C-alpha positions in Angstrom: 101.8 56.5 150.6 100.4 58.5 153.9 98.6 56.3 156.6 95.4 57.6 158.2 96.3 59.3 161.7 95.1 57.0 164.4 95.8 56.8 168.1 97.7 53.8 168.4 100.1 52.7 171.3 100.9 49.5 172.7 100.6 47.4 169.9 104.1 45.7 170.0 104.1 45.0 173.0 100.5 43.5 173.4 101.3 41.3 170.3 104.4 40.1 172.2 102.7 39.3 175.2 100.1 37.1 172.7 102.8 34.2 173.0 102.8 34.3 176.9 101.8 31.3 178.9 98.5 31.9 180.8 95.5 29.7 182.5 97.7 27.2 183.9 94.6 24.9 184.3 94.1 24.3 180.7 94.8 21.0 178.6 98.9 20.5 178.1 100.9 19.2 175.0 104.6 18.2 174.8 106.8 20.6 172.8 107.7 17.2 170.8 104.0 16.8 169.7 103.4 20.0 168.7 106.1 20.3 166.1 105.3 16.7 164.9 101.9 18.0 164.3 103.4 20.4 161.6 104.1 19.0 157.7 106.7 19.9 155.9 105.4 21.9 154.0 103.9 24.5 156.7 107.4 24.8 157.8 109.2 25.7 161.2 106.7 28.1 162.8 108.8 30.5 164.5 105.7 31.5 166.8 106.1 28.5 168.5 109.8 29.1 169.3 108.7 32.2 171.2 106.1 30.2 173.7 107.9 29.7 177.1 108.5 26.4 177.9 108.3 25.1 181.7 109.9 21.7 181.9 109.6 20.4 178.2 105.7 21.1 179.0 103.8 23.7 176.3 100.9 25.4 177.9 97.4 26.5 176.2 97.5 30.2 175.4 94.7 32.3 176.6 92.1 34.5 174.9 91.5 37.1 177.3 88.3 39.3 177.7 88.2 42.4 175.6 85.3 44.8 175.6 84.2 47.3 173.5 84.9 51.1 175.1 82.2 52.1 176.7 80.2 48.5 176.9 79.7 45.8 179.2 81.4 42.9 179.4 80.0 40.2 176.9 79.1 36.7 176.9 77.1 34.0 174.3 73.7 34.8 176.2 74.1 38.3 174.7 73.8 37.3 171.1 71.1 35.9 168.9 72.3 33.7 166.2 71.0 34.8 162.7 72.9 32.7 160.0 75.9 31.3 159.3 78.2 33.3 157.1 81.1 30.5 156.8 82.8 27.4 158.2 86.2 25.7 158.5 87.5 23.0 160.5 88.5 25.8 162.9 85.0 26.6 163.6 82.2 28.8 162.2 81.2 32.4 161.8 77.8 33.6 162.7 75.8 36.7 161.8 74.5 37.8 165.0 72.4 40.4 167.1 73.1 41.6 170.1 70.0 41.3 172.3 71.2 42.5 175.4 73.3 45.7 176.7 73.3 49.6 175.0 74.1 48.1 171.5 70.9 46.0 171.6 69.8 45.3 168.2 73.4 46.0 166.5 74.5 43.4 163.6 78.0 41.6 164.2 79.7 38.8 162.7 80.7 36.0 165.8 83.8 34.2 165.0 83.6 31.0 167.4 86.6 28.5 167.3 86.4 25.6 169.0 89.5 24.9 171.4 89.2 20.8 171.2 89.8 21.5 167.5 92.7 23.8 167.5 96.3 22.7 167.0 98.8 24.9 168.9 99.8 26.9 165.9 95.9 27.7 165.9 95.7 28.7 169.1 98.7 31.0 168.6 97.0 32.6 165.8 94.0 33.2 167.4 95.7 35.1 170.6 97.6 37.0 167.5 94.7 38.1 165.7 92.7 39.0 168.8 95.5 41.3 170.3 96.1 43.1 166.7 92.6 43.6 166.2 91.9 44.7 170.0 94.9 47.5 169.5 94.5 48.5 166.0 91.8 51.0 164.7 91.7 52.2 161.4 89.0 52.5 158.9 89.9 50.0 156.5 90.9 47.4 159.1 88.0 45.4 160.6 87.4 45.9 164.2 86.8 43.6 167.2 84.4 44.7 169.5 84.2 41.7 171.9 86.3 38.6 172.9 85.6 36.2 175.7 85.6 32.6 176.0 84.2 29.4 177.4 85.3 26.3 178.4 85.4 25.1 175.2 85.0 27.9 172.9 86.6 30.9 171.9 84.8 33.9 170.9 85.5 36.9 168.9 82.8 39.5 167.9 83.6 41.6 164.7 81.9 44.0 162.4 79.8 42.5 159.9 80.5 43.6 156.6 77.3 43.5 154.3 79.1 43.6 150.8 80.4 40.3 151.5 84.2 39.5 150.3 86.2 40.5 147.4 86.8 37.1 146.4 83.0 36.5 145.8 82.4 39.9 143.8 85.5 39.2 141.6 84.5 35.8 141.1 81.1 36.9 139.5 82.8 40.2 137.8 85.8 38.2 136.5 87.8 41.4 136.3 87.4 44.9 137.4 87.6 48.3 135.4 91.0 50.6 136.3 88.7 52.9 138.4 87.4 50.0 140.4 90.8 48.6 141.2 92.5 52.2 141.7 89.5 52.7 144.8 90.1 49.4 146.2 93.8 49.5 146.0 94.1 53.3 147.6 92.0 52.0 150.7 94.0 48.6 150.7 97.6 50.7 150.5 96.3 52.9 153.5 95.6 50.0 155.8 98.9 47.9 154.8 100.8 51.1 155.5 99.2 51.8 158.9 100.2 48.2 159.7 103.4 48.3 158.7 104.2 51.8 160.7 103.4 49.5 164.0 105.8 46.8 162.8 103.0 44.3 161.8 103.6 42.3 158.7 100.0 41.1 157.3 101.1 38.1 154.9 98.0 36.8 154.1 96.6 39.6 151.7 94.3 38.1 149.0 90.5 38.6 147.9 89.1 36.4 150.6 90.7 38.3 153.4 89.0 41.8 151.8 85.9 42.5 153.2 83.6 45.4 151.8 81.0 47.4 153.7 77.6 49.0 152.8 79.3 51.8 151.1 81.6 49.9 149.1 84.7 50.8 151.1 87.1 47.8 151.8 88.5 46.3 155.5 91.0 43.9 155.6 90.6 40.7 158.0 92.1 37.5 159.4 95.1 38.5 161.2 95.9 34.9 162.2 99.3 34.7 160.2 100.0 38.3 160.6 103.7 38.9 162.4 105.5 41.3 164.1 109.1 41.3 162.8 111.3 39.2 165.4 114.9 39.6 164.3 117.1 42.8 164.5 116.7 43.2 160.9 113.1 43.4 161.4 112.7 40.3 159.1 110.5 37.1 159.8 110.6 33.6 158.5 107.6 31.7 158.5 106.4 30.1 155.2 102.9 31.1 155.5 100.3 32.4 153.3 98.8 31.6 150.5 101.4 30.0 147.9 99.8 32.5 144.6 100.3 35.2 146.7 103.4 34.8 148.7 106.7 36.9 147.3 109.9 35.1 146.3 111.7 35.9 149.8 109.0 34.0 151.4 109.0 31.0 148.8 112.6 31.0 150.0 112.5 31.5 153.6 115.7 33.6 153.4 113.6 36.1 155.9 110.9 38.7 154.9 110.1 42.1 155.9 106.8 44.3 155.1 107.9 44.3 151.5 106.5 40.9 150.9 102.9 42.8 151.6 103.6 44.8 148.8 104.3 41.9 146.5 101.0 40.1 147.5 99.4 43.8 146.9 100.6 43.6 143.3 99.6 39.7 142.7 95.7 41.1 143.8 96.0 44.3 141.6 97.1 41.9 138.5 94.2 39.6 139.6 91.5 42.0 140.2 92.6 43.8 136.4 92.9 40.7 134.3 90.7 38.0 136.1 93.7 35.5 136.4 97.1 35.2 138.7 100.5 36.2 137.4 102.3 33.3 138.9 100.1 30.0 138.6 101.3 26.7 137.7 99.8 23.3 137.3 100.7 22.3 141.0 102.3 24.0 144.0 106.2 23.3 142.8 105.6 24.9 139.7 103.9 27.9 140.9 106.9 28.3 143.8 109.3 28.4 140.9 107.5 31.0 138.8 107.5 32.9 141.5 111.1 33.0 142.4 111.7 33.6 138.3 109.6 36.6 138.8 108.9 36.6 134.9 105.6 38.3 134.1 103.6 38.8 130.9 102.4 42.5 130.7 99.2 42.3 129.3 99.0 45.5 126.5 95.3 46.3 127.4 96.4 47.6 130.8 97.2 51.2 130.9 100.7 52.5 131.3 100.6 53.5 134.5 98.9 50.4 136.0 101.7 48.5 134.3 104.3 50.5 136.0 103.2 50.1 139.5 102.7 46.4 138.7 106.5 46.5 137.4 107.2 48.4 140.5 105.8 45.8 142.9 107.1 42.6 141.3 110.8 43.3 142.0 112.2 40.0 142.9 114.9 41.5 145.0 112.8 43.4 147.9 115.1 45.8 148.6 114.2 47.3 145.0 110.7 47.0 145.3 108.2 50.0 145.5 107.4 51.1 149.4 110.8 48.9 150.4 113.3 51.0 152.6 115.5 51.6 149.8 113.0 53.3 147.5 112.6 56.9 148.7 109.3 57.8 150.3 108.5 60.3 147.4 108.2 57.3 144.9 105.1 56.0 146.8 102.5 58.5 145.6 102.6 56.8 142.3 101.3 58.3 139.3 98.2 55.9 139.1 97.0 57.4 142.4 97.8 61.1 141.3 94.7 63.4 141.4 92.5 60.3 143.2 90.3 60.7 146.0 87.2 58.9 147.4 86.6 61.9 150.1 86.7 64.9 148.1 84.6 64.4 145.1 85.6 68.1 143.7 88.9 66.8 142.3 89.3 70.1 140.0 87.5 73.2 140.6 87.3 73.8 136.6 86.3 70.2 135.9 83.1 68.4 136.9 83.5 64.5 137.6 81.7 63.5 134.8 84.1 65.5 132.4 87.4 63.9 134.5 85.6 60.8 133.8 85.0 61.1 130.1 88.5 62.6 129.3 90.3 59.9 131.7 88.1 57.0 129.8 88.6 57.8 126.4 92.3 58.8 126.6 93.2 56.3 128.3 91.7 53.8 125.9 93.3 55.7 122.8 96.6 55.9 124.2 96.4 52.2 124.7 95.3 51.0 121.5 97.9 54.1 119.6 99.8 56.1 121.8 100.3 59.4 120.4 98.8 58.3 116.8 95.3 59.7 117.5 94.2 60.6 114.0 91.3 58.3 112.5 91.9 58.4 109.1 96.1 57.4 109.9 94.4 54.0 110.0 91.1 54.1 108.0 89.3 55.3 105.1 85.9 56.8 105.4 83.2 56.0 103.3 79.7 56.8 103.1 76.9 57.1 105.8 75.2 54.2 107.2 73.1 55.6 110.0 72.4 58.6 111.8 71.5 59.4 115.3 70.7 62.4 117.6 74.4 63.0 118.8 76.4 60.9 115.9 76.5 59.8 112.6 77.7 56.2 111.8 79.7 55.4 108.4 81.2 52.5 106.5 85.4 52.4 107.0 88.1 50.2 105.4 90.9 49.5 107.4 93.9 51.1 105.3 96.4 48.0 105.8 93.8 44.9 106.0 91.2 46.0 103.8 88.8 44.5 106.0 85.3 47.0 106.2 84.2 48.3 109.3 81.4 50.8 110.7 82.4 53.7 112.6 80.1 55.8 115.1 81.3 59.6 114.8 80.3 61.2 118.4 80.3 65.0 119.0 82.2 65.3 122.4 80.0 68.8 122.6 76.9 67.0 122.7 77.4 63.3 124.1 79.9 61.9 126.7 80.9 58.2 125.1 82.8 57.5 128.2 79.7 54.9 129.3 79.0 53.8 126.0 82.9 52.8 125.8 83.1 51.1 128.9 79.9 48.6 128.3 81.2 48.0 124.8 85.1 46.6 126.3 83.5 45.0 129.2 80.5 43.1 127.7 80.9 43.2 123.8 82.6 39.7 123.7 78.6 38.4 124.2 78.3 36.8 120.8 74.9 39.3 120.2 76.4 42.4 121.4 78.1 44.2 119.0 82.0 44.3 119.1 84.2 47.3 119.4 87.3 47.2 117.6 88.8 50.5 117.7 88.6 53.9 119.2 90.3 57.4 118.3 89.5 61.0 119.6 90.7 64.0 118.0 89.6 66.1 120.6 86.2 67.0 119.1 85.2 63.8 118.0 85.2 60.2 119.7 85.5 57.5 116.8 84.4 54.3 117.9 85.5 51.2 115.1 83.0 48.2 115.0 81.8 45.3 113.4 79.5 46.1 110.0 76.1 45.2 110.0 76.1 43.8 106.7 72.5 42.2 107.2 70.7 45.6 108.1 67.9 46.4 110.5 66.0 43.4 111.9 62.8 44.8 110.8 63.7 45.3 107.2 64.9 41.7 106.9 62.2 40.2 108.6 59.5 42.2 106.4 60.9 41.8 103.4 61.2 38.1 103.8 58.8 36.1 101.9 57.9 34.1 104.8 58.5 34.5 108.2 56.5 32.4 110.6 55.5 32.5 114.5 57.9 30.0 115.2 60.7 31.9 113.6 59.4 34.9 115.6 60.1 33.1 118.8 63.5 32.4 118.0 64.4 35.7 117.1 62.9 36.9 120.1 64.6 34.3 122.5 67.7 35.4 121.0 67.5 39.1 121.8 66.0 38.6 125.3 69.0 36.1 126.2 71.2 39.3 125.5 69.3 41.7 127.6 69.0 39.0 130.3 72.7 38.9 130.4 73.1 43.1 130.3 70.3 43.2 133.2 72.0 40.4 135.2 75.4 42.6 134.9 73.6 45.8 136.2 73.5 47.2 132.5 70.2 48.5 130.8 70.1 49.8 127.2 67.7 52.1 127.4 67.0 52.2 123.4 66.1 49.0 122.4 64.1 50.1 119.3 64.1 47.9 116.2 66.5 50.1 114.2 69.3 49.2 117.2 68.8 45.4 116.6 70.7 44.4 113.8 72.2 41.4 111.5 75.7 40.9 111.4 75.3 39.1 107.9 72.7 38.1 105.4 71.9 34.6 106.5 69.0 35.7 108.6 69.8 33.4 111.2 68.6 34.4 114.7 72.4 33.8 116.1 73.8 36.6 113.9 71.7 39.2 115.4 73.5 41.9 117.3 72.1 45.0 119.8 73.9 47.9 118.7 74.0 51.4 120.1 74.7 51.6 123.7 74.7 55.5 123.5 71.8 55.8 126.1 73.0 52.7 128.3 73.4 53.0 131.8 75.7 50.9 134.0 74.4 50.6 138.0 76.7 52.6 139.9 77.1 52.6 143.8 77.2 56.1 145.1 81.2 55.5 145.5 80.9 55.1 141.6 81.9 51.7 141.8 80.2 49.5 139.1 77.6 47.2 140.7 75.7 43.9 139.9 72.3 43.3 140.8 73.6 40.6 143.8 75.2 43.6 145.5 72.6 46.4 144.9 70.8 45.9 148.0 73.6 46.9 150.3 75.6 49.5 148.0 73.1 51.5 146.1 70.3 53.9 147.0 66.7 52.9 146.8 65.9 55.8 144.1 69.0 54.6 142.1 67.4 50.9 142.1 63.7 51.7 141.8 65.3 54.0 138.8 67.2 50.8 137.3 64.2 48.4 137.9 62.3 51.0 135.6 64.8 51.0 133.0 65.1 47.6 132.8 61.3 47.4 132.7 61.1 50.0 129.8 63.5 47.6 128.2 61.4 44.9 128.0 58.3 47.2 126.9 60.7 47.7 123.8 61.1 44.2 123.0 57.2 43.6 123.4 56.9 46.6 120.8 58.9 44.5 118.5 57.4 41.4 119.3 54.0 42.8 118.3 55.0 44.3 115.6 56.6 41.0 114.2 53.3 39.1 114.9 50.7 41.6 113.7 52.9 43.0 110.6 51.9 46.4 111.9 53.1 48.5 115.5 50.3 48.5 118.4 50.2 52.0 119.2 50.9 54.3 115.6 49.5 53.6 112.5 52.0 55.7 110.5 53.8 59.0 110.6 50.7 60.9 110.3 49.8 60.3 113.8 50.6 62.9 116.1 53.2 62.4 119.3 49.9 63.3 121.4 47.7 60.6 119.9 50.2 57.8 120.2 51.1 58.8 124.0 47.4 58.8 124.8 47.3 54.9 123.3 50.2 54.1 125.2 48.9 55.4 128.4 45.9 53.3 128.0 47.7 50.2 127.5 45.0 49.3 124.7 45.8 47.7 121.5 44.3 45.1 118.8 45.1 41.5 119.7 42.1 40.5 117.0 41.9 40.6 113.2 44.3 40.0 111.0 47.1 37.8 112.2 45.8 37.5 115.1 43.1 35.1 113.9 45.7 32.7 113.3 48.6 33.3 116.0 48.6 31.2 119.0 47.1 31.9 122.5 50.3 32.0 124.2 51.8 34.6 122.0 49.0 36.9 122.6 49.7 36.1 126.5 53.6 37.2 126.5 52.9 40.3 124.5 50.1 41.3 126.8 52.5 40.5 129.7 55.4 42.4 127.8 53.3 45.4 127.6 51.8 45.9 130.3 51.2 49.4 131.7 52.6 48.8 135.2 56.2 48.5 134.7 56.3 46.5 138.3 54.0 43.9 136.5 55.7 43.6 133.2 57.7 40.4 132.4 61.6 40.4 133.5 64.0 38.9 130.9 64.1 35.7 132.7 60.3 35.2 132.6 60.0 35.7 129.3 62.6 33.1 128.5 60.4 30.8 131.0 57.3 31.9 129.2 55.4 28.7 127.5 55.8 30.4 123.8 59.5 30.7 124.1 60.3 26.8 126.3 57.7 25.3 123.5 58.8 26.7 120.3 59.0 23.3 118.2 55.0 23.5 118.9 54.3 26.7 117.2 52.6 27.3 113.7 55.3 27.9 110.6 52.2 29.1 108.6 53.2 32.6 106.7 52.4 36.0 108.8 50.7 38.9 106.8 53.4 41.8 106.1 52.3 45.4 106.1 54.2 47.9 103.5 57.8 48.0 105.0 58.0 51.7 104.6 54.6 51.9 106.7 55.7 49.7 109.4 58.9 51.6 109.5 57.4 55.0 109.7 54.5 53.9 112.4 57.9 52.5 114.6 59.5 55.6 114.0 56.7 57.9 115.1 56.5 55.8 118.3 59.9 56.3 119.5 59.7 60.2 118.5 56.6 60.4 120.5 58.2 58.9 123.6 61.4 60.7 123.2 59.2 64.0 123.1 57.4 63.2 126.0 57.7 66.2 128.4 59.4 66.3 131.5 58.4 66.3 135.3 56.9 69.5 136.5 59.4 71.3 138.7 58.1 70.9 142.3 57.8 74.4 144.0 56.8 75.3 147.8 53.1 75.0 148.5 53.2 78.9 149.2 54.2 79.6 145.3 51.0 78.1 143.9 48.2 80.1 142.2 45.9 78.4 144.6 47.9 79.6 148.0 48.0 83.0 146.4 44.2 83.1 145.8 43.8 82.3 149.5 45.8 85.2 150.5 48.5 82.5 151.9 46.6 81.3 154.6 46.7 77.3 154.7 43.2 75.9 155.9 43.2 73.6 159.3 41.2 70.5 160.0 39.1 72.5 162.2 38.5 75.3 159.6 37.0 73.1 157.1 
């Protein structure tokens, strides 16, 4: 793994000097008392062995001044405290703004350590961290801008990373896609490789110590446990770090090299891909035993390339581990990263990024499921059509071995990229009200998505055929659907095609819980400019405003579609179309005016709360439309038990479905926005003879 070419000199010397004595006027501690403060679990900290002793007296280590190149020295008065970013027994980390100097207005993270609470080992670590950060200049390592101290405190002024830490994102996402993980690992590998080239072992790799900047790139931080190898074999002997991420040689204290970092790299990789740690027992002792055995159950849903890299990293003998001195350098360019780049977006002159992503996603999934067996008819018997879409056809099928019935959606690759739909279904299909993807096949021309068979049929069909359907039942149906939409929106996913024909029942019970949202062919996941999947809690930092605006608009469109459905369930007919004979122009004019009837027919017996929620879901201005959480908090949903159970009147099923189809047909035929051209090319400018009027000429 090649590292970035950065100008770095003198790190080894300065790190060694971080253990020297300074500031003789500071408080003193005896060597015996210093070692007595260490617990057996923490082990013999070799850092203390390198601290010079003077008549049995150990003197406090100084955090010397560090100033950003080209800037003046700093002190606490130059920073405005904005908020606390984190805290622990050692002190706090603040978000601060520089209020003096040439970098005035710049935001930083200020790490403040209270000297009185720092044990000897903590002072050593603080000094170590300061010296490493001051000397290391790398795009994926957090930068130290200033370091100074007062009588009672130590200050480190660091990069402020707006994206927070990887642990927070992982806890919200549970697990990442392989493409996301590949992005993080590539940058992390460069950072580790660079540290290792300087003789530094990081030793504390975990999600909490990986920060994300506003573009989604990583920076590793917290170098308190980092260590320059100290014996002639370039090994260190500390028992330090976080147990679950420790390599076997660290656990057994037989000495470790930078290869220990690559074991931790593998643990982090496994955790990001699966949402769980590879070696974790019920307690500390059992966890250590599992690490020493290094027996791993490999999840089979991981791609062959991923499994290969994990196995290469989880070698119990460090000399056999990938990137160890015993492994040839050529092995470091692992096949997982082959062709991967986050700088040069044109990976292949003959393929667009979309094509690469499509082929990568679909092919990887098919290979995981079937290996070289890619023919749908090898596993399933195809039956009659059950649905038809713009780019696909849906058929009933039967699994040849189990005889279980499914539905298969057959997508024409030439007309539609199915990768986004597949990713969404794999990622969110475990939700009880989202259709489950069972299998995927790809024969090069068509992609086959095998899913649950919706035996209960379309939502509107079932409701309009029921002898009795009340306002209370309507509320229950909308609640189930909106909860599902709220879940999708909270994950940064918009459906964009929530018409009634895409909302079906999995069985014939008619129970709202058997409802499934289907057909994610037009759905989108929110992505940052670097292609990483985002959830709303990260959007403000990572996603361009225009993308956020579009995402918000799409989410509002989902609510509008649910408003159409709600109106139809309550009224027995659609709000903007009377039947198939209505022209698209007529329907669009009604939609644009936002006018629809709330009097007569069922509206005379429907509650005022129902009319209120319909009005707010169908608001012409998407910014004033209810969001999914607001719909769920509306009194018509919350106070469902108070709603009427009287039967609502229905129109003819085919008439209602025809009107609904006409509505969405009109929307799909909506003309594209006009192409903007220079003012000079307009007919008005040409009539004026290319002369623009000025304000004085008017």
